[in-house]
N, C-alpha and C positions, 0 to 999 in steps of 0.2 A: 724404213719402217718408222712406223708412226711412233710418237713419245708419249706412252700411258700415263697419266699422273699416278705416281707411286704411292701417295699419301696412304691410300688405303689398304696396302697391301700388309699383309702379316709379316712379322720376323721370320727370317728362314727356317729358324728351329721352335715355330709354333709359340706355345704360350710361353709367359716370362717366367723364369727362374724365381721359385719363393727364395726370401732373405735367409731361410736355414740352409737351403741348397746352395745359395751362392757363396755362402762362409764356407761349407763344406768344399767348395772347388776351389776357393781362395786358400783355405789350410793345404790341400793338395797340392797347390801350385807352390806354396813356399817350403814343403817339405821335398818336393821336386828339384826346386832351384837348389836347397841346403845340400841335399843329398849329391847333387852334381858338382858341387864345390862353391856356389855362390856364397856371399859374404855379406849380413846386411842388419849386423845385431842392433843398431838404434833406431832401427824402421818399424813402424807400426800402421797398417792398413786400416782404415774405419769406415765404416757406411755414416753418410751424412744422412740428415732428414729427407732430404729430397732422394735419396735412393744412390746416389752418385758415391763414390770411392774417392778417399784422401788420404796421404801418408804425414804421418805426424812423427815428430823425435822422441821415440821411447825415452831417453835419455839425452842429456846435455851433449850438443854435438861442438865441437872446437872447429874455429877456422881452419881451411886445409885437411881437415881429416876425411878419410874414405868414407863415404856412408854406404856405398852398394859396389859390389863387384861381381859381375856375371861371368861365368866362364864363357871361352868360345864355342864349347860344347852346347851351350843354351843359348846360343845368339842366332836367331832366325836370319841367316844373312842373304843376300841375293846369290852366293855360290851355292848356299844350302838348295835355294829353291830351284836354280838352273840345273844342278845335277840330279834331280828327283824326276821319277816317271813324267809327270806332268810337264816339268821345266824341260826336259829334253823333246816332247812333243811339241811343246811352243817355240823352240828354238827350231825344229825339223821342219814346222810346217808355216811359220808366221815370222819368227825371229824378230819380235817385238824391241823397240827401241825404250820403251816405257817399262822401268823398271819394276812399276808396282803392279804391272800385271803378272808378272814372275810370282811375286809374293802374294796376290790375292789369289792366283789360282793354286799355290801351293797349300795356302789356307783352306781352299774349298775341298782339296784331295785331302788333306788329313783330316779334315772334320767327318769325311765319309769312312774313316778307319778308326775303328774302336780299340783298335791296340796301338796306335800311333805313339811313338815318342811323344810328340809334341803336344797329345791331349789335354796334360795339365794346365797348358797354356791357353790352348784353343777354347778349352772350356770356360776359360773367364773371361774371354773377348765379351763385349756388349752385346745382345742379342739383338738390339734394335736400336735405331740413332734417331729417337722422337724430336731430340732439340736440333739436328742437322735440318736446315730450310729445304731440302729434297723430300722430305714427310711433313712439311706443314701441310695443315688443313688449308680449303680455299680461302676460308676466311682469317687466316694468318696471312697467307700470301699478299691476300685484299692491303692487308698494313703497311705492306713494302711499295704501293703504288708511286712511282716517280724513282724510286731507287733504282740506280743501274745494276743492283745483285739480280734480279728479276733476269736480266738480259744473261749474266751469268749464268744462273740457275737453269735457265732454260737449255745453254750450250752444255751444261755439266750435265743434264737427264740426258738431254740425246747422245751425249759423246758417251757416256756409261753403257747406253742400251745399243750403240753402233758396235761398241768394242765386243760386247758379249755376243751378237749376232755375226759379227767377223769370226771370232772365235770358235763359235758353235759351226760354220759353214768350213773354217780350215783345218780345224784340230780333232781329229779322230777322237769320240765318245764325250767332246765337251758339253755337248746337249744334255748330259745329266746334269749339269748345274744349271739351276735357274735363273732367268735374268734377276728376281728378287735376293737370290743365294750370290750372285757375282757381285750385285751394288752391295751387300752387305759386306763382303770379303773387299772391293774396293774402298769403302769407307772406313773399314777396320786398319787398312793400311795407310791409308794417305791422312788419317787422323792420329797416327802412333808410332811414324817410322823415324828411324835415326839416319844419319848420313856417317858412314865409318870413312875413316881416310888414312886409316894405316896399314902398310903391308897387303897381305892378303885379304884385311877385313875393308875392302872399299866398296863403296856404294850404299844403297839403302839395307837397312835391316830391322828388325823387331826385336825389342830387347822388354823380355818379362820383367814385371816389376818397376822399371823405369819409367814403363809406358803410363803408370800409375799416377805420377806426381801430376799436379795442376799447374796452370801457367801462371807466370807473375815475371814482369820486368821492372827492377833486376831481377834475377833469380837468387835461391839460396844456393844451389849446387852448379855446377859446371861438369861437363861430362867429355870424355875421351876414352880412346883405346888404349892399352899398355902399348909400350914400346916393342914389344915382341909379338903384337897383335894377339895375345892370349887372353884378356880380360876386355869389357867393358867395364869403366870406372867413372863413379858420380863422385864429387869432391866438392865438401862446402867450402862456398866462397866467404862466407860470414857465419858466424855462431848462431847456432840454433839452440833454444831454449826447450826444456824437455815440455811435450805437450803442444808444441807448435807446429802449424803445418809446416812442410818442406815442400818449395816450389822449384819448378824448373823453367825454362823458358822453351816455347814451341817456336821461337824465334822473332827476327824483325818483322811482323804480319800485319797487313792492313787487315782493316775491320771485315770487308768481304769475304778474305780468306779465311779470318779467324772465324767468321760465321757459316761459311760453307762447308769448312772440314771438321771444325771442333764445335758448333752450336753454341757459340756465346759473342759477345762484342763487348770491347774494352772501351770505356769512356776516356775522353780526351788521349786517346791513342796516339803517340809521339810517333810512331811509324806509319800513320794512317794515310792513305793516298784517295783521292777523289777521281772519277772517270768525266771527262769533258769531249765533247764531240766538235770537232772543227773542219771546217772547209772553206772554200773559197769565198769571200764577200760577194753578195749579190752586184751584179753589174761592175765586178772588177774588169779592169782592162787587161789585154793579153793572157784571157784566162785559159786558153789552151796550151799555151806556152807554161804557164805556172803547174795546171795539171801534171805536165810529163815532167816538170822539174821535183814537183812533190811526190812522183808516183799515185797520184789518183786514177781510179779507173774512169772518171769523168769529169768534166768541170763542176757537176754539183755532189759530188761524191763527198764524204764527211769520213775522217779519221779520229779514231779516239786515242786520247791520251791520258794515260794513269799518271797524277802527279800530287808529289806530296806537299807540304809547304815549307818547301826548301827551294829558293831560286837556284842553287849551286847543283842540285841533285841534276843527273843525267836526263832523267824524262823532261824534267823543265825545261833544261837546256834544248833539248828537242822541240818541245812545244813553242817555245820562243821563236826556235830558228824557223819552224812552219808558218809560224804566225807572219814574221817580216818577211819571208817570201809571200806569201800570200796576199798581203797587203801592200807588196811593193807597187811603186808609181812606175810606168813606162822607163823611166830614164836611169831608174834602179837597177832593173831588172838584167841589163844584159852585162852589169859588174858581177852579179850575183851569181849567173850561172856558170862561168868555169871552177868558182869555189864548190859550188854543189856537185859537179859531175867530177872533180878531182876529190870529192869526199873530205875536204879540210875539216869537217868538224863544225860546230855550232856557229849559228849566224849571229855576231854581233850586233847591237844597235846601230841600224844605217841613218838617223836622223830623225829630229823631233819629229817631223810631220807622219815619220812611216809609223814611230813609238806611238804617237797619238791612234793612228788606225789600229795598231794592234792590241791596245788596251781597250778601244772599244770594242773590238770583235772578241775580245776575252770575256769583258764585260756582258757583251750580249749572249755569249756561251753560257754564263751563270746565272744570268737571268733566267733563261729558258729552261735549266733543268731545275732551277727552283720553282718556276711555274707549273712544273709538271707534277709536283706535292699537291694532296687534297687540304694538308697542315701545315701552318707555321712554325718555324723555330720554337717559337714561344709557345704554342699550343703541346708540342711534344715535351717542352720542358714541364709544362703544368701535368701532363699526364705521368710522366717520370716520378714527379714528386708524390702524386696521390698512393703511389706502391700498391696497387691494386690488380695489377695487371699479371697474368700467368706468365711463366718463364718465356714461351715461345713469343708472346706477346709483347711482352716488354724488351726482347731481343729486336723486335722489327721496330719498334719504337725508337730504340736507343740508336740503330743501324740509320734510319733515315734522320735522326737529329745529327748526328755527327756526319754525314754527307752535307746536309744543310750547313753546320758550322763550317766545315771546309770551303766550300761554295762560297758561303758569306764571307770568309776571310780571302777567297780571291778576288771577289766581287770588289772587296774594300782596297786592295791591292789596285785593282785597274782605276779606280774612281780616285785613289789617293795620287796615284802616278800621273794621271790627265792633270790634277789641279797643280803638282809641283812641276810639271813641265811647262807649264804658263807662269808660273812664279818667278819674280825677279830673282836673278842670281845672287844677289846679295842677299836676299832673305833666305834663300836657299841654302848657303854657304852657312849662314847664321845658324840654322837648323840643324844641318850637319855637323856642327862644333859643338852641340851641346853635351854634355856629360852623358844624359842618358837618351838613348836614342828615342825619338817619338814615332818611330814607324815599327816598331815590335820586329816581326817573325820576319816582314819582307826588306827590311834594313838595308841587306845586303844587294836588293833589288834598285833601291834608290840609290845607294851609291855607286854600283856599277855600271846602270844603266841611265836613269835619269839625271842624276847631278855630271856623268860626263857627257851627256847631251848637251844639256844647258853649258856646260862650260864650254863646249865646241860651237855652239851657234852663234 
């Protein structure tokens, strides 16, 4: 099935709701929640100038105070979706592992039922997602040239339409939901679901009103389910003064996930990660053996790694382990094979020469990624300072700038590491003993890899 560009597709519900109509639907939702036993006496939902909603404190909120309680009856849980008509059909004919398919299909079913119990909630869901890259114009997507997000975006669009095609083929009557409606429902779920973990309330769920809080780390509230599983509860983890916005956290997510699912990018995101494509060095010895050890489909195949600016992170350890094997000399490879085949975890530094090859390969991968962008980091900085960019354009420029920031940081590690491996041990020991580390975020790499190698040399 070919992937049609969805940016020109209209929202599934037709024309946008007027502000007055939207406010009426919000009022209906709040009454529905209160009549069902929900409690949120100090929350006030307002419309921002850009049309988006935010949740403010109607009165001072104390630390530890419950700011929102939603009863089980008004939680759209996985069990609710699975036990519905559409949920039983999915289980009978497809039985998918992806919980989002159940929730999205349930939304589609209830959207078509004018007397649905869930109508007050469904009516307040976004009608469209203009700030999500899947609906960006060609001009906006062009701003992402060089970004790995374009690869993820292509995969996201393809996967969504393949899922829809499969369900139309396997589930009787599913074809009544168009591809555009299905994508709307999937984005509604992926951008606002909560993971419940108590008693019978396990799995993903949609929580009315709680999903209107905007993201910030650290958040103002933490959420959980009550011990008896009868309520979803948001509790203030710090005091919030009257009139201030109340923030939730959407989780420790990298910028690509924030933009793909939520339509925004975080500057200097401590949870950010960057993709690097790595393979065997050109002309490497024993390429066939290394290919098998590393699980590559061919000696020229590449493997993507998504890594944060943390040497101790599991994905970073996997990347360095991959490179230490890929860059191993013939005499180093035989002693590596038993460790790899027995699955004994990460490969520690093998020696100065091997680590130098590792750092050169890592630096080359960073330089290749940086060269794929049309603009420099400094040019992106200038564009962002001008503050004349539309929301989507600004997201694209910020996304690519943050990728470059991460790539430059990894490039700095590779170049600094090479210089330190050639430094006299006494000078390296002196630097390591300074009160303030001269190596910033990769201090741990220098101490656990470079310094140990120089001491052993």
